[in-house]
TIDRENDO-779343 format. One line per field, with one value per residue: residue number from 1; residue in three letters; chain; x, y, z of N, C-alpha, C in turn. Coordinates in pm, 1 decimal. Example, Ala and Ser with C-alpha at 12.3 -4.5 7.8 and 13.67 -1.06 7.14 Angstrom:
2
pos: (1 2) $
code: (ALA SER) $
unit: (A A) $
n_east: (1319.0 1285.0) $
n_north: (-569.0 -225.0) $
n_up: (780.0 708.0) $
ca_east: (1230.0 1367.0) $
ca_north: (-450.0 -106.0) $
ca_up: (780.0 714.0) $
c_east: (1320.0 1290.0) $
c_north: (-330.0 3.0) $
c_up: (780.0 787.0) $
//
This chain:
182
pos: (1 2 3 4 5 6 7 8 9 10 11 12 13 14 15 16 17 18 19 20 21 22 23 24 25 26 27 28 29 30 31 32 33 34 35 36 37 38 39 40 41 42 43 44 45 46 47 48 49 50 51 52 53 54 55 56 57 58 59 60 61 62 63 64 65 66 67 68 69 70 71 72 73 74 75 76 77 78 79 80 81 82 83 84 85 86 87 88 89 90 91 92 93 94 95 96 97 98 99 100 101 102 103 104 105 106 107 108 109 110 111 112 113 114 115 116 117 118 119 120 121 122 123 124 125 126 127 128 129 130 131 132 133 134 135 136 137 138 139 140 141 142 143 144 145 146 147 148 149 150 151 152 153 154 155 156 157 158 159 160 161 162 163 164 165 166 167 168 169 170 171 172 173 174 175 176 177 178 179 180 181 182) $
code: (MET ARG SER ARG GLN THR HIS ILE PHE ALA THR ARG SER ASP LEU ILE PRO GLY LEU GLN MET ALA GLU SER GLN LEU ASN ILE THR TYR VAL ARG CYS ASP GLY LEU ARG SER GLU SER ASP PHE GLU GLN VAL ASN SER LEU GLY GLU TRP GLU ASN LEU GLY GLN ASN LEU THR GLY ASN HIS MET ASP GLY PHE ARG PHE LEU ILE ILE PRO LYS GLY TYR LYS VAL LYS VAL GLN ARG VAL PRO GLN GLN GLY GLY GLY THR ARG TYR ALA LEU ASP GLN ARG LEU ASN PRO GLU SER VAL VAL PHE LEU PRO GLY GLY GLN TYR GLU SER ARG PRO ALA LEU ILE CYS GLY HIS ILE GLY THR THR THR ASP SER PRO ILE SER VAL GLU LEU TYR LYS ALA PHE VAL ARG LEU VAL THR LYS GLY PHE GLU LYS VAL LYS GLY TYR ARG LEU GLY PRO GLU ALA ALA ARG LEU MET ASP ARG GLY LEU ARG MET ILE THR ILE GLY ILE GLY SER PRO GLY GLU TYR ASP LEU LYS ARG) $
unit: (A A A A A A A A A A A A A A A A A A A A A A A A A A A A A A A A A A A A A A A A A A A A A A A A A A A A A A A A A A A A A A A A A A A A A A A A A A A A A A A A A A A A A A A A A A A A A A A A A A A A A A A A A A A A A A A A A A A A A A A A A A A A A A A A A A A A A A A A A A A A A A A A A A A A A A A A A A A A A A A A A A A A A A A A A A A A A A A A A A A A A A) $
n_east: (-172.7 26.7 324.0 375.0 657.7 817.5 1119.1 1257.9 1479.3 1456.2 1441.1 1243.9 1235.2 1266.9 1009.7 804.7 689.4 623.5 433.7 273.3 144.3 32.1 -141.0 -309.0 -396.6 -480.3 -746.7 -695.0 -645.6 -448.2 -378.2 -234.0 -75.3 135.5 240.6 33.5 -298.4 -479.9 -702.6 -990.7 -979.1 -788.0 -544.9 -591.5 -472.3 -513.4 -302.3 21.3 241.4 192.4 246.8 426.3 655.8 743.9 1009.2 1160.7 1307.3 1263.1 1366.1 1565.9 1568.3 1425.5 1140.7 1021.8 948.2 761.6 430.2 161.5 -147.2 -245.0 -534.7 -838.6 -1058.8 -1286.6 -1321.4 -1403.8 -1187.2 -1140.8 -1050.8 -857.4 -902.1 -732.1 -707.9 -558.7 -307.3 -304.0 -531.3 -758.5 -811.0 -623.7 -583.5 -547.0 -439.2 -416.4 -298.2 -415.7 -665.2 -763.8 -782.3 -792.2 -608.0 -270.4 70.9 256.1 540.7 768.2 1037.2 1328.4 1533.6 1779.2 1815.4 1957.1 2208.2 2391.0 2249.6 2034.6 1753.7 1628.3 1293.4 927.0 681.4 446.9 219.6 -4.9 -186.6 -425.8 -595.8 -795.5 -808.5 -631.7 -366.8 -395.6 -350.7 -138.1 52.4 8.3 63.7 347.3 462.7 433.8 535.6 784.0 853.8 1131.4 1331.3 1645.2 1739.3 1901.6 2031.7 1844.1 1680.1 1498.6 1608.7 1580.7 1660.4 1812.5 1825.3 2050.9 2217.0 2327.4 2415.5 2602.5 2784.1 2870.8 2717.9 2527.4 2301.6 2098.5 1979.5 1843.0 1877.9 2011.1 2204.6 2295.3 2571.1 2769.1 2822.5 2598.0 2476.1 2329.8 2502.3 2687.6) $
n_north: (403.0 58.8 -79.6 -450.0 -669.5 -954.8 -1120.6 -1346.2 -1641.8 -1962.7 -2283.5 -2524.6 -2751.1 -2620.1 -2499.3 -2633.2 -2812.7 -2582.5 -2462.4 -2686.4 -2705.0 -2423.9 -2467.3 -2651.7 -2555.7 -2274.5 -2138.4 -2087.6 -2010.8 -1955.0 -1704.8 -1665.0 -1411.4 -1234.4 -1027.6 -919.7 -997.0 -1176.1 -1267.1 -1202.2 -1414.2 -1553.2 -1785.2 -2002.9 -2228.8 -2443.9 -2559.1 -2450.0 -2686.4 -2863.3 -2729.1 -2721.6 -2512.2 -2410.5 -2309.3 -2190.1 -1919.1 -1779.8 -1545.9 -1364.5 -1188.8 -993.9 -899.0 -994.5 -1225.0 -1519.4 -1438.6 -1457.1 -1377.8 -1453.7 -1553.6 -1582.8 -1869.3 -1841.6 -1629.6 -1332.2 -1253.9 -925.7 -803.7 -591.4 -368.1 -334.9 -92.8 -93.1 119.9 7.2 -95.9 -343.1 -481.7 -562.3 -732.8 -692.1 -843.3 -735.1 -630.4 -406.8 -397.8 -576.5 -618.6 -779.0 -976.3 -1140.2 -1090.3 -1319.9 -1367.1 -1626.4 -1641.0 -1824.3 -2078.5 -1934.0 -2086.1 -1979.4 -1945.2 -2032.4 -1937.0 -1796.0 -1676.0 -1434.6 -1408.3 -1306.3 -1204.1 -1068.3 -769.2 -433.5 -336.6 -256.1 -431.3 -628.2 -878.2 -934.4 -874.1 -1067.8 -1303.6 -1265.6 -1287.9 -1531.9 -1720.0 -1620.4 -1711.0 -1985.6 -2098.0 -1974.4 -2138.0 -2286.7 -2182.4 -1976.3 -1641.1 -1420.1 -1111.0 -928.7 -1131.8 -1432.6 -1767.6 -2091.3 -2405.1 -2556.8 -2360.3 -2174.9 -2359.6 -2390.5 -2135.7 -2156.4 -2300.0 -2090.2 -2027.4 -1768.8 -1526.4 -1341.0 -1058.3 -886.0 -863.0 -1037.6 -923.4 -775.5 -607.0 -783.4 -716.1 -672.8 -887.7 -1116.6 -1184.5 -1369.2) $
n_up: (1119.0 1150.9 1014.8 1013.0 994.6 955.1 844.7 666.3 620.6 460.5 369.2 156.1 318.7 545.3 559.1 543.2 804.8 986.1 803.8 777.8 1060.2 1073.9 903.3 979.8 1203.6 1187.7 1013.1 739.4 391.8 93.4 -140.9 -467.7 -569.0 -688.7 -957.3 -1217.0 -1309.1 -1662.2 -1615.1 -1357.6 -1169.8 -936.4 -846.7 -572.1 -313.0 -61.9 89.0 105.7 109.2 -72.5 -300.5 -591.3 -629.6 -371.2 -178.4 -367.3 -533.3 -808.2 -937.2 -821.3 -667.3 -398.8 -340.4 -551.1 -572.5 -568.6 -424.8 -152.0 -76.7 268.5 368.1 601.6 562.5 352.6 314.0 81.8 -135.8 -283.3 -592.8 -742.9 -1100.1 -1345.8 -1602.1 -1935.6 -2100.4 -2347.1 -2427.2 -2283.0 -1983.9 -1702.3 -1385.1 -1054.8 -686.5 -390.4 -63.2 62.0 -29.2 96.9 402.1 610.0 592.0 538.8 405.6 217.2 140.1 43.8 -47.4 -68.7 -256.7 -515.7 -842.5 -1051.0 -978.4 -692.0 -431.3 -141.5 -124.4 65.0 275.1 324.5 588.2 641.0 760.1 645.8 742.6 1073.2 1120.1 1321.2 1290.3 1068.3 1240.4 1452.1 1255.5 1150.0 1379.5 1467.4 1246.3 1188.5 1440.1 1433.1 1183.5 1228.0 1377.7 1584.5 1454.4 1445.7 1540.0 1374.6 1373.6 1225.6 1083.6 1070.4 1067.8 918.7 1008.5 802.4 670.9 818.4 835.5 565.3 536.6 754.7 572.4 365.9 152.4 -29.8 158.7 48.0 89.0 -52.5 -364.1 -602.8 -757.9 -596.1 -401.8 -174.3 67.7 134.2 174.9 428.5 710.1 986.6) $
ca_east: (-120.2 129.5 340.0 464.0 727.8 914.3 1182.6 1315.2 1556.5 1395.7 1419.1 1142.8 1250.7 1219.7 888.9 684.1 667.4 559.4 286.7 171.0 99.0 -35.8 -280.5 -390.5 -432.4 -573.0 -830.3 -639.5 -623.6 -332.7 -400.5 -134.2 -103.5 251.6 162.4 -121.1 -326.5 -567.5 -876.6 -979.4 -1020.0 -688.3 -508.2 -626.6 -447.6 -506.7 -154.6 165.6 362.6 184.6 271.9 563.4 748.3 772.1 1142.7 1253.6 1298.4 1298.7 1389.8 1680.0 1516.2 1348.3 1030.7 946.4 893.2 621.0 363.2 52.9 -212.5 -282.6 -657.7 -925.7 -1108.6 -1430.1 -1321.5 -1400.8 -1114.0 -1132.4 -978.0 -880.4 -890.7 -639.2 -726.1 -432.4 -350.8 -314.9 -624.0 -802.5 -794.3 -560.8 -656.6 -431.6 -476.3 -320.0 -360.6 -497.2 -791.9 -782.5 -708.3 -787.5 -517.1 -133.8 126.6 358.5 694.7 825.1 1180.9 1390.0 1675.5 1791.4 1863.1 2068.6 2348.8 2373.0 2207.7 1922.6 1678.0 1484.6 1100.5 860.6 543.4 399.2 58.7 34.6 -286.2 -430.2 -717.1 -733.2 -798.0 -479.3 -256.8 -318.8 -323.6 37.1 126.5 8.4 160.6 494.8 504.6 411.1 617.1 932.1 945.8 1296.9 1418.3 1743.0 1763.1 2041.7 2009.4 1687.9 1608.3 1468.4 1668.8 1493.9 1746.5 1849.6 1876.3 2130.9 2367.6 2360.2 2479.6 2735.8 2863.1 2919.5 2574.9 2497.4 2189.6 2048.6 1868.4 1803.7 1890.7 2147.9 2319.3 2369.8 2726.4 2759.8 2789.5 2445.4 2408.2 2307.5 2589.4 2670.6) $
ca_north: (218.8 18.4 -224.5 -524.0 -765.8 -1073.4 -1147.0 -1506.8 -1731.7 -2070.9 -2371.5 -2580.3 -2842.6 -2563.0 -2423.3 -2760.8 -2823.8 -2500.4 -2476.8 -2777.0 -2670.4 -2305.4 -2537.5 -2756.6 -2471.0 -2157.5 -2154.2 -2023.5 -2037.7 -1888.7 -1660.8 -1619.5 -1235.6 -1203.5 -959.6 -877.6 -1136.7 -1138.1 -1269.2 -1175.6 -1534.1 -1560.0 -1895.9 -2051.7 -2336.5 -2465.4 -2604.2 -2465.0 -2778.3 -2901.0 -2670.5 -2761.3 -2396.3 -2342.5 -2334.7 -2138.3 -1785.6 -1759.7 -1373.9 -1344.4 -1038.7 -1059.3 -852.0 -1038.0 -1385.1 -1595.0 -1357.9 -1501.2 -1315.5 -1552.3 -1545.0 -1669.9 -1930.0 -1844.6 -1458.0 -1330.3 -1128.3 -798.3 -763.6 -447.0 -337.3 -232.4 -49.3 -83.0 192.2 -19.4 -154.2 -434.1 -461.5 -647.9 -729.4 -679.0 -867.7 -634.3 -628.0 -259.1 -421.7 -706.2 -566.7 -913.0 -1086.7 -1149.4 -1101.7 -1395.3 -1424.3 -1792.1 -1670.8 -1986.6 -2096.7 -1926.8 -2224.5 -1970.3 -1952.7 -2046.9 -1849.8 -1781.9 -1527.1 -1394.9 -1409.3 -1206.5 -1218.2 -936.1 -670.3 -323.0 -273.6 -246.9 -476.5 -723.5 -1026.7 -953.5 -892.9 -1165.7 -1411.8 -1260.4 -1348.9 -1659.7 -1750.7 -1622.0 -1818.5 -2120.2 -2096.5 -1968.4 -2200.1 -2350.0 -2087.0 -1901.0 -1506.7 -1365.9 -991.3 -909.4 -1211.4 -1558.0 -1868.8 -2202.5 -2492.3 -2565.7 -2215.3 -2167.3 -2475.6 -2375.7 -2005.1 -2190.1 -2350.3 -1982.1 -1980.6 -1613.0 -1509.8 -1242.2 -996.7 -746.0 -891.6 -1159.6 -867.7 -659.3 -656.1 -930.0 -638.6 -672.9 -1049.8 -1163.6 -1250.2 -1374.6) $
ca_up: (1062.2 1187.2 929.4 1084.5 900.0 972.3 705.9 688.1 533.1 458.2 238.4 150.7 420.1 677.5 594.9 561.2 916.0 1017.3 752.2 797.0 1164.2 1067.7 819.2 1084.7 1357.7 1149.9 916.3 648.0 211.4 15.9 -256.0 -485.9 -581.2 -800.2 -1052.2 -1318.6 -1411.8 -1708.2 -1533.2 -1207.7 -1099.4 -856.5 -793.5 -414.2 -225.2 122.7 135.2 43.2 130.5 -186.0 -385.5 -642.0 -613.9 -245.4 -133.5 -514.2 -569.6 -964.8 -988.1 -752.8 -593.9 -240.2 -320.8 -663.0 -601.9 -552.3 -306.6 -153.1 43.0 386.0 416.0 632.5 454.2 313.6 316.2 -35.4 -196.6 -346.7 -693.3 -853.5 -1214.5 -1376.8 -1750.8 -1978.0 -2167.1 -2510.9 -2466.3 -2203.5 -1856.6 -1619.4 -1255.4 -926.4 -610.0 -297.8 77.9 64.5 -73.1 128.4 510.2 689.6 542.0 584.8 299.4 239.4 25.1 98.9 -43.3 -131.4 -324.5 -642.8 -874.8 -1159.3 -924.0 -554.6 -305.1 -63.3 -145.9 155.3 237.9 430.8 679.5 689.4 697.4 684.6 822.9 1181.0 1077.7 1470.7 1218.4 1024.0 1347.4 1507.6 1181.0 1148.6 1493.5 1480.9 1114.0 1266.8 1522.8 1382.3 1057.8 1267.0 1535.6 1580.5 1369.2 1453.9 1486.6 1304.8 1351.9 1177.3 1042.1 1131.4 953.0 961.5 1040.3 697.7 629.3 916.5 772.8 447.0 560.3 782.2 460.2 285.1 89.7 -7.6 190.4 -40.7 154.3 -180.5 -502.2 -651.8 -795.3 -506.3 -329.0 -108.9 190.3 220.7 229.7 581.2 768.3 1137.4) $
c_east: (9.5 200.7 394.9 482.0 792.8 983.0 1265.4 1384.0 1535.3 1425.5 1297.4 1126.7 1205.7 1089.5 795.9 650.1 573.4 401.7 228.7 103.1 46.8 -172.1 -351.6 -454.8 -502.0 -639.1 -803.3 -673.0 -519.6 -389.3 -276.6 -157.6 41.2 196.0 53.8 -158.9 -417.4 -699.1 -861.4 -1020.2 -868.5 -630.3 -527.5 -561.0 -468.1 -381.5 -55.9 293.0 357.2 211.0 415.8 691.9 783.2 930.9 1183.7 1222.7 1353.2 1354.9 1507.4 1659.6 1406.1 1197.6 952.0 971.3 782.4 551.2 233.5 -21.2 -266.5 -437.4 -742.4 -1028.3 -1262.2 -1418.5 -1317.9 -1290.4 -1158.2 -1028.1 -983.1 -830.8 -831.8 -622.2 -579.7 -422.4 -352.5 -445.8 -666.5 -778.8 -730.5 -625.0 -519.1 -511.9 -357.4 -368.0 -414.3 -640.6 -852.0 -755.6 -706.5 -704.5 -381.3 -57.1 239.0 472.0 745.5 1011.7 1211.9 1513.8 1644.2 1864.6 1958.6 2217.5 2334.2 2391.5 2049.3 1868.2 1586.3 1338.6 1099.8 773.6 538.8 239.2 110.6 -90.4 -325.6 -578.8 -702.4 -744.9 -645.4 -361.9 -249.0 -317.8 -192.4 93.3 142.5 56.4 296.2 555.7 500.4 509.9 738.0 966.1 1038.7 1366.9 1514.1 1719.1 1901.5 2029.8 1893.8 1609.1 1615.0 1541.5 1603.4 1661.3 1869.6 1933.3 2043.9 2260.6 2407.6 2466.9 2599.4 2866.5 2906.2 2798.8 2555.2 2343.6 2174.2 1925.1 1803.1 1776.8 1992.2 2250.0 2367.0 2494.3 2692.5 2794.5 2679.8 2389.9 2375.0 2407.4 2657.8 2806.1) $
c_north: (161.1 -99.5 -292.3 -681.9 -814.4 -1083.1 -1282.1 -1596.8 -1878.9 -2179.7 -2455.6 -2679.4 -2758.4 -2536.6 -2524.9 -2772.6 -2717.4 -2464.2 -2553.9 -2762.5 -2537.8 -2382.8 -2568.1 -2653.3 -2317.8 -2197.1 -2097.3 -2054.7 -1971.9 -1840.2 -1608.6 -1481.4 -1193.5 -1175.7 -982.6 -960.5 -1101.1 -1165.6 -1276.2 -1314.4 -1577.4 -1697.9 -1920.7 -2195.1 -2331.0 -2518.1 -2538.2 -2578.5 -2873.0 -2849.0 -2638.8 -2647.8 -2313.7 -2392.0 -2229.6 -1981.8 -1818.4 -1628.0 -1374.2 -1224.2 -1087.4 -1007.9 -909.4 -1148.2 -1408.0 -1508.2 -1420.8 -1412.8 -1440.0 -1465.4 -1618.4 -1766.1 -1917.5 -1654.2 -1457.2 -1205.6 -1025.6 -785.3 -609.3 -447.4 -295.1 -231.8 -59.3 38.4 140.3 -92.0 -298.0 -392.1 -593.5 -664.6 -787.7 -732.4 -789.5 -685.3 -495.9 -283.3 -521.1 -679.0 -709.6 -996.9 -1047.6 -1154.9 -1193.2 -1440.5 -1523.2 -1735.6 -1771.4 -1941.9 -2059.9 -2022.4 -2172.2 -1964.4 -1973.3 -1925.9 -1864.0 -1699.5 -1508.5 -1364.2 -1287.6 -1244.7 -1112.5 -887.0 -545.0 -226.2 -323.7 -317.2 -596.7 -878.2 -1020.3 -960.4 -1003.0 -1288.5 -1362.5 -1322.2 -1450.9 -1758.5 -1733.8 -1711.6 -1944.8 -2189.1 -2102.5 -2051.5 -2316.7 -2319.2 -2036.3 -1756.7 -1495.2 -1261.6 -955.9 -965.7 -1332.7 -1691.4 -2020.6 -2298.9 -2534.0 -2450.3 -2186.8 -2255.1 -2405.9 -2244.5 -2055.6 -2229.2 -2256.8 -1971.0 -1871.9 -1616.7 -1369.0 -1130.9 -903.7 -792.6 -928.8 -1055.6 -754.7 -679.6 -787.5 -848.3 -665.9 -793.4 -1064.7 -1265.3 -1295.2 -1265.7) $
c_up: (1097.4 1082.4 1050.3 987.6 956.7 874.1 774.0 562.5 545.0 347.7 248.4 251.2 596.6 676.8 650.2 696.1 951.1 925.5 745.0 997.8 1131.9 1022.3 878.9 1222.1 1337.9 1036.4 820.7 480.7 194.1 -91.6 -313.0 -555.2 -656.3 -893.4 -1120.9 -1323.6 -1533.1 -1669.4 -1385.7 -1104.6 -1050.5 -764.3 -611.2 -389.5 -78.5 194.9 53.2 41.1 -3.3 -334.8 -448.2 -648.2 -469.0 -243.4 -239.3 -493.8 -716.3 -1026.1 -958.1 -705.3 -483.3 -235.4 -492.6 -703.6 -587.4 -428.1 -292.4 -18.2 131.5 403.3 506.9 551.2 438.7 295.3 128.9 -111.5 -279.3 -434.1 -770.6 -1006.2 -1235.9 -1544.5 -1795.2 -2092.6 -2324.9 -2540.1 -2373.1 -2050.7 -1781.0 -1505.1 -1134.6 -782.0 -493.9 -120.8 133.0 23.8 18.7 283.2 627.8 674.4 573.9 445.0 313.8 128.5 84.7 81.1 -111.1 -195.9 -461.6 -715.4 -987.0 -1080.1 -729.2 -460.9 -229.3 -76.6 61.6 146.6 341.8 464.8 688.2 697.6 742.7 698.5 943.9 1195.5 1222.2 1341.1 1135.0 1121.4 1379.2 1417.7 1176.7 1249.7 1478.5 1412.0 1131.9 1341.5 1495.8 1273.9 1104.9 1401.1 1524.2 1509.0 1410.5 1395.9 1487.8 1283.5 1291.6 1120.1 1101.6 1024.0 1006.3 956.3 940.7 614.6 664.5 853.6 661.3 445.5 606.3 663.0 335.8 177.0 80.6 76.0 151.0 46.5 68.6 -269.8 -532.4 -723.0 -726.2 -420.3 -241.3 51.9 249.5 251.5 389.6 600.9 918.9 1195.3) $
//
């Protein structure tokens, strides 16, 4: 199994044009999958441009922000039951159980301190559907992005970087030496 991953820095305005192209050309739905849920139904949206938190990272950490599975429309997601030690059950949704999906963490601006947290687009499966969806989604969403080291920066993100805004690759508490710089 070969993992594929694209790291991005993008603001809401950087993401909207590419997401609109992806949503019009690919037959996809987004399923929010960050954290355990008390119910087995997970929020699904057809357009992230209408989602109010796009372009924000509330945690300050690149792995703990908002997370979505991108799935083909009509795909029935498989949810994992997670029994709790104190009783009851929580539910998780991840790519291991849904190999035809792609994982998308948009990243975004961290409002508690001026910084942009990196995002990710990736797949850990060899499913031909997932691999093709990953390639198409990355191509459409990052069209017009600039490559800096191992990252792709949206136009506004690149301007913010040039003005000295921290580009956080790990977490807001990590030393500045780990930030993306030109």
